C-alpha positions in Angstrom: 13.0 11.9 -6.1 11.8 8.6 -4.7 12.6 5.2 -6.1 9.1 4.9 -7.5 9.3 8.3 -9.2 12.6 7.4 -10.7 11.3 4.0 -11.9 8.2 5.6 -13.4 10.2 8.3 -15.2 12.5 5.6 -16.7 9.5 3.6 -17.9 7.8 6.7 -19.3 11.0 7.7 -21.2 11.5 4.2 -22.6 7.8 4.0 -23.7 7.7 7.5 -25.2 11.0 7.1 -27.2 10.5 3.4 -27.9 14.0 3.0 -26.6 15.1 0.5 -24.0 18.2 2.4 -22.9 16.5 4.2 -19.9 15.6 0.8 -18.6 19.1 -0.4 -19.0 20.3 2.4 -16.7 18.2 1.2 -13.8 19.8 -0.6 -10.9 19.4 -4.4 -10.5 17.0 -3.9 -7.6 14.7 -1.7 -9.7 14.7 -4.3 -12.5 13.8 -7.0 -10.0 10.9 -4.9 -8.8 9.7 -4.4 -12.4 10.0 -8.2 -13.1 8.0 -9.0 -9.9 5.3 -6.4 -10.8 5.0 -7.9 -14.3 4.7 -11.4 -12.9 2.0 -10.3 -10.5 0.0 -8.6 -13.3 0.4 -11.7 -15.5 -0.9 -14.0 -12.7 -3.9 -11.7 -12.1 -4.7 -11.7 -15.8 -4.5 -15.5 -16.0 -6.8 -15.9 -12.9 -9.4 -13.6 -14.5 -9.1 -15.5 -17.8 -9.8 -18.8 -16.0 -12.8 -17.3 -14.2 -14.2 -15.9 -17.5 -13.7 -19.3 -19.2 -15.6 -21.1 -16.4 -18.5 -18.5 -16.5 -18.7 -18.9 -20.3 -18.8 -22.7 -20.1 -21.5 -22.5 -17.4 -23.6 -20.3 -19.5 -23.2 -22.6 -22.5 -24.3 -25.6 -20.3 -27.4 -23.7 -19.1 -28.3 -22.8 -22.7 -27.9 -26.4 -23.8 -30.0 -27.7 -21.0 -32.7 -25.1 -21.8 -32.8 -26.3 -25.4 -33.4 -29.9 -24.3 
């Protein structure tokens, strides 16, 4: 079983049972990988959120100018 398979199995067990113990059994290296993956996903989400906010403001400005 590869590291990724073991990590996925622990995550699946923790999620299915709503129990953090399978995650506690992971090694430090695996936990650091999970933390890094979570940070990457959060950064990607924040970047998309900013892009959506800029697009919305741009559309509002176009509508406001059209009303003038």
